[in-house]
C-alpha positions in Angstrom: 0.5 -11.6 -75.8 -2.4 -9.3 -75.1 -2.4 -7.2 -71.9 -4.7 -8.3 -69.2 -7.6 -6.1 -68.6 -8.1 -4.2 -65.4 -11.2 -5.5 -63.5 -12.5 -2.7 -61.3 -15.3 -4.8 -59.7 -12.8 -7.4 -58.7 -10.4 -5.0 -56.9 -13.1 -2.9 -55.3 -13.9 -5.2 -52.4 -10.2 -5.4 -51.5 -9.7 -1.7 -51.6 -12.9 -1.1 -49.6 -11.9 -3.6 -46.9 -8.4 -2.2 -46.5 -9.6 1.4 -46.5 -12.2 0.6 -43.8 -9.5 -1.2 -41.8 -7.3 1.9 -41.8 -10.2 4.0 -40.7 -11.1 1.7 -37.9 -7.6 1.4 -36.4 -7.4 3.0 -33.0 -6.0 6.4 -32.9 -3.3 7.0 -30.3 -4.5 8.8 -27.2 -2.2 11.1 -25.3 -3.0 10.5 -21.6 -2.5 13.2 -19.0 -1.6 11.8 -15.6 -2.3 13.7 -12.4 0.7 12.6 -10.4 -0.1 14.9 -7.5 -3.5 13.2 -7.1 -1.8 9.7 -7.3 0.7 10.8 -4.6 -2.1 12.2 -2.4 -4.1 8.9 -2.7 -0.9 6.8 -2.0 -0.2 8.7 1.2 -3.8 8.6 2.2 -3.7 4.8 1.8 -1.2 4.7 4.7 -3.6 6.6 6.9 -6.2 4.0 6.1 -3.9 1.2 7.3 -3.0 2.9 10.7 -3.3 0.9 13.8 -3.6 2.3 17.3 -4.9 5.6 18.7 -5.5 7.8 15.7 -4.5 11.4 15.7 -7.0 14.3 15.4 -5.8 15.2 11.9 -6.6 11.7 10.6 -7.9 12.3 7.1 -9.6 8.9 6.6 -12.7 9.7 8.7 -14.3 6.3 8.7 -11.4 4.8 10.6 -11.3 4.8 14.4 -8.9 3.7 17.1 -8.0 0.0 17.0 -5.8 -2.6 18.6 -5.2 -0.5 21.7 -4.1 -3.5 23.7 -1.5 -4.7 21.2 1.5 -6.1 23.0 -0.3 -6.5 26.3 0.1 -10.3 26.2 3.9 -9.8 26.2 3.9 -7.0 28.7 4.9 -4.3 26.1 3.2 -1.5 24.3 3.0 -2.4 20.6 0.2 0.0 19.6 0.5 1.9 16.4 2.1 0.9 13.2 0.4 -0.2 10.1 -1.8 -3.2 9.2 -0.5 -5.3 6.3 -2.1 -6.6 3.1 -5.7 -5.6 3.9 -5.9 -7.7 7.1 -5.4 -6.8 10.8 -1.9 -8.3 11.3 1.1 -6.1 11.8 4.3 -7.6 10.2 7.4 -5.7 11.3 9.8 -6.6 8.5 7.5 -5.6 5.6 6.6 -2.4 7.6 10.3 -1.6 8.1 11.0 -2.1 4.3 8.0 0.0 3.3 9.0 2.8 5.7 12.5 2.7 4.4 11.3 3.2 0.8 8.9 5.9 1.8 11.6 7.8 3.7 13.9 7.4 0.7 11.3 8.8 -1.6 11.0 11.8 0.7 14.8 12.3 0.6 14.9 12.0 -3.2 11.6 13.7 -4.2 10.3 15.6 -1.2 10.9 18.9 -3.0 8.3 17.8 -5.6 5.7 16.5 -3.2 4.1 19.9 -2.5 1.5 19.8 0.3 1.8 16.0 0.6 5.3 16.2 2.0 4.0 16.9 5.5 1.7 13.9 5.2 4.5 11.6 3.9 6.7 12.6 6.8 3.8 11.9 9.2 3.4 8.4 7.6 7.1 7.7 8.2 6.9 8.9 11.8 3.8 6.8 12.4 5.7 3.7 11.4 9.1 4.6 13.0 7.3 5.3 16.4 6.0 1.8 16.3 9.3 0.2 15.1 11.1 2.0 18.0 8.6 0.3 20.4 9.2 -3.1 18.7 13.0 -2.8 19.3 13.1 -1.0 22.7 14.0 -4.0 24.7 17.7 -4.9 24.3 18.2 -8.2 22.5 14.5 -8.5 21.5 12.7 -7.6 18.3 8.9 -7.9 18.2 8.3 -8.9 14.7 4.5 -9.5 14.4 1.3 -8.7 16.2 -1.7 -10.9 15.4 -1.9 -14.4 14.0 -2.2 -14.5 10.2 -4.1 -17.9 10.2 -6.7 -16.9 12.8 -6.9 -13.4 11.4 -7.7 -14.7 7.9 -10.5 -16.9 9.4 -12.2 -13.9 10.9 -12.8 -10.9 8.6 -13.7 -7.8 10.6 -12.9 -4.2 10.8 -9.8 -3.4 13.0 -12.0 -1.2 15.2 -14.2 -4.3 16.0 -11.4 -6.6 17.2 -12.0 -7.6 20.8 -9.6 -10.5 21.3 -6.0 -10.3 22.6 -3.5 -10.7 19.8 -0.6 -13.0 19.7 2.8 -11.3 19.8 5.8 -12.9 18.0 9.4 -11.9 18.9 13.0 -12.7 18.0 15.5 -13.1 20.8 18.2 -15.6 21.9 15.6 -18.2 22.8 13.4 -17.6 19.7 15.8 -17.0 16.7 14.5 -15.8 13.4 15.5 -14.0 10.3 
């Protein structure tokens, strides 16, 4: 049996195609992440969500005081705290959870936060000051300010809200979990 002859023109397209495929494969990119900038922006986000009378050192300059009558329909001061989910409602339980995790991150990683540590501590204090107001009356927990349904029907900046906001509480007569 005679050996088969090698046909260069027949193999050339296959070699060319596989060589080009190897050249066109994406090369791995080594990314460099700026975690200090990510932390700064994360803490800055909290400042953008603040409700109430803003402090002089507020870094988000386009935000102004808002919701200065929160709680007045229930005869309590519920100013302060944070808005939730990009709307103007304040939900106590998600705020308490977020505050807990932020405080925990300060405990575990505060030594690595650099200049953002003081801003992270201020973010926790902003929330805990509000949460203390929401739990100041024995046997009552104010869990929400603002009505999610009506709030989602009216998109406006928190600074422009001019209606009294509904206050929701948990007590013996109004159980909740």
